[in-house]
C-alpha positions as CSV (number, residue, x, y, z in Angstrom):
1,X,13.9,40.0,10.9
2,X,16.3,39.8,7.9
3,X,15.2,41.7,4.8
4,X,16.0,38.8,2.5
5,X,15.3,35.0,3.0
6,X,18.3,32.8,3.9
7,X,19.3,31.0,0.7
8,X,20.6,28.1,2.8
9,X,17.3,27.4,4.5
10,X,15.5,25.1,2.2
11,X,11.9,24.7,3.6
12,X,10.1,21.8,2.0
13,X,6.4,22.4,1.4
14,X,3.8,21.4,-1.1
15,X,5.1,23.1,-4.2
16,X,8.7,22.2,-3.5
17,X,7.7,18.5,-3.1
18,X,5.7,18.6,-6.3
19,X,8.5,20.2,-8.2
20,X,11.1,17.8,-6.8
21,X,8.9,14.8,-7.9
22,X,8.5,16.3,-11.3
23,X,12.3,16.7,-11.6
24,X,12.9,13.2,-10.3
25,X,10.6,11.6,-12.9
26,X,11.9,13.8,-15.7
27,X,15.5,12.8,-14.7
28,X,14.5,9.1,-14.6
29,X,12.5,9.0,-17.9
30,X,14.8,11.3,-19.9
31,X,18.1,10.2,-18.5
32,X,19.5,8.5,-21.7
33,X,18.4,11.3,-24.0
34,X,19.8,14.0,-21.7
35,X,23.0,12.1,-21.2
36,X,23.6,12.3,-25.0
37,X,22.2,15.9,-25.4
38,X,23.5,17.7,-22.3
39,X,24.8,15.7,-19.4
40,X,25.3,18.9,-17.4
41,X,21.5,19.1,-17.0
42,X,21.6,15.7,-15.2
43,X,24.4,16.8,-12.9
44,X,22.5,20.1,-12.1
45,X,19.3,18.2,-11.3
46,X,21.3,15.8,-9.0
47,X,23.0,18.7,-7.3
48,X,19.9,20.8,-6.7
49,X,17.9,17.8,-5.5
50,X,20.7,16.9,-3.1
51,X,21.0,20.4,-1.8
52,X,17.4,21.5,-1.6
53,X,15.6,18.1,-1.0
54,X,17.7,15.2,0.2
55,X,20.1,17.0,2.6
56,X,17.4,19.4,3.8
57,X,14.9,16.6,4.4
58,X,17.3,14.4,6.3
59,X,18.5,17.2,8.5
60,X,15.2,18.8,9.4
61,X,12.8,17.6,12.0
62,X,11.2,21.0,12.4
63,X,8.9,21.3,9.4
64,X,5.5,21.4,11.0
65,X,4.0,18.8,8.6
66,X,6.5,16.1,9.7
67,X,4.6,15.5,12.9
68,X,7.5,16.1,15.4
69,X,6.7,19.5,16.8
70,X,3.3,18.9,18.4
71,X,1.4,19.8,15.3
72,X,-1.3,17.3,14.2
73,X,-0.2,15.9,10.8
74,X,-2.7,16.5,8.0
75,X,-2.8,16.1,4.2
76,X,0.5,17.9,3.7
77,X,2.3,15.0,5.3
78,X,1.6,12.2,2.8
79,X,1.4,14.7,-0.1
80,X,5.0,15.9,0.5
81,X,6.4,12.6,1.7
82,X,5.1,10.8,-1.4
83,X,6.8,13.3,-3.6
84,X,10.0,13.1,-1.7
85,X,10.0,9.3,-2.0
86,X,10.2,9.7,-5.8
87,X,13.4,11.7,-5.4
88,X,14.9,9.1,-3.0
89,X,13.9,6.2,-5.3
90,X,14.6,7.7,-8.7
91,X,17.6,10.0,-8.3
92,X,19.4,9.2,-5.0
93,X,22.2,6.6,-5.8
94,X,23.6,6.1,-2.3
95,X,21.9,3.2,-0.7
96,X,22.6,4.4,2.9
97,X,21.1,7.8,2.2
98,X,18.1,6.2,0.4
99,X,17.5,3.9,3.5
100,X,17.9,6.8,5.9
101,X,15.3,8.9,3.9
102,X,12.8,6.0,3.6
103,X,13.1,5.2,7.3
104,X,12.4,8.8,8.3
105,X,9.5,8.9,5.9
106,X,8.0,5.7,7.4
107,X,8.2,7.2,10.8
108,X,6.6,10.5,9.7
109,X,3.9,8.9,7.6
110,X,2.8,7.1,10.8
111,X,1.9,10.5,12.2
112,X,-0.8,11.0,9.6
113,X,-1.9,7.4,9.6
114,X,-2.6,7.7,13.3
115,X,-5.0,10.6,12.6
116,X,-7.2,8.7,10.2
117,X,-10.3,7.1,11.7
118,X,-10.5,3.3,11.9
119,X,-13.6,3.3,9.7
120,X,-11.7,4.7,6.7
121,X,-13.5,8.1,6.7
122,X,-11.8,11.3,5.6
123,X,-12.8,14.2,7.8
124,X,-11.6,16.6,5.0
125,X,-14.2,15.0,2.7
126,X,-13.9,13.3,-0.7
127,X,-12.5,16.4,-2.4
128,X,-9.4,16.2,-0.1
129,X,-9.1,12.4,-0.3
130,X,-6.5,12.7,-3.2
131,X,-4.4,15.2,-1.3
132,X,-4.3,13.0,1.8
133,X,-5.2,9.3,1.5
134,X,-4.6,9.3,-2.2
135,X,-1.0,10.4,-1.7
136,X,-0.6,7.9,1.1
137,X,-1.7,5.3,-1.4
138,X,0.9,6.6,-3.9
139,X,3.5,6.4,-1.2
140,X,2.6,2.7,-0.4
141,X,2.5,1.9,-4.1
142,X,6.0,3.3,-4.8
143,X,7.4,1.3,-1.9
144,X,5.6,-1.8,-3.1
145,X,7.0,-1.5,-6.6
146,X,10.5,-0.4,-5.6
147,X,10.8,-3.4,-3.2
148,X,9.2,-5.9,-5.7
149,X,6.4,-6.5,-3.2
150,X,8.5,-7.0,-0.1
151,X,7.1,-3.8,1.4
152,X,3.4,-4.3,1.3
153,X,1.1,-2.2,3.3
154,X,-2.0,-3.0,1.2
155,X,-3.1,-5.8,3.6
156,X,-3.6,-3.4,6.4
157,X,-7.3,-3.3,7.1
158,X,-7.4,0.4,8.0
159,X,-5.6,1.3,4.8
160,X,-8.0,-0.8,2.8
161,X,-10.9,1.1,4.3
162,X,-9.2,4.4,3.7
163,X,-8.4,3.5,0.1
164,X,-12.0,2.5,-0.6
165,X,-13.5,5.7,1.0
166,X,-14.2,7.6,-2.3
167,X,-16.1,4.6,-3.6
168,X,-18.6,4.6,-0.7
């Protein structure tokens, strides 16, 4: 094996997803102030998110959490995808790339949705609800808000049960 990681291989995992989301929200909320203070910061954030997140995500189908390679999707799936959705909605300006990313996310989120029981239980327990179903809720909420309610998964009976699980 190589003695040093390949700089062009941008694996997306939990921490990368969290960091990308934080950058996307910072970019969105501080855009005007940063544009006046140091626009180079904005260009660098755009560049790094494109290189490390958008391009990597769209070209990879081999990250185990995506649900393509025979691995059973678990809480990593909605946790990462919800964070990536923030990048695609708040920073990505090309509509075709945005649509491609969201379409891929919808396909992959189905992989974890299919693992949840119909009764809304969470086999990982209430302490993992946020990392799994809570992030699925965040994903659905972001799409709902971004589409002005046109994308509405909240009427799905199974999702309603999943979302209520911690209250039971």
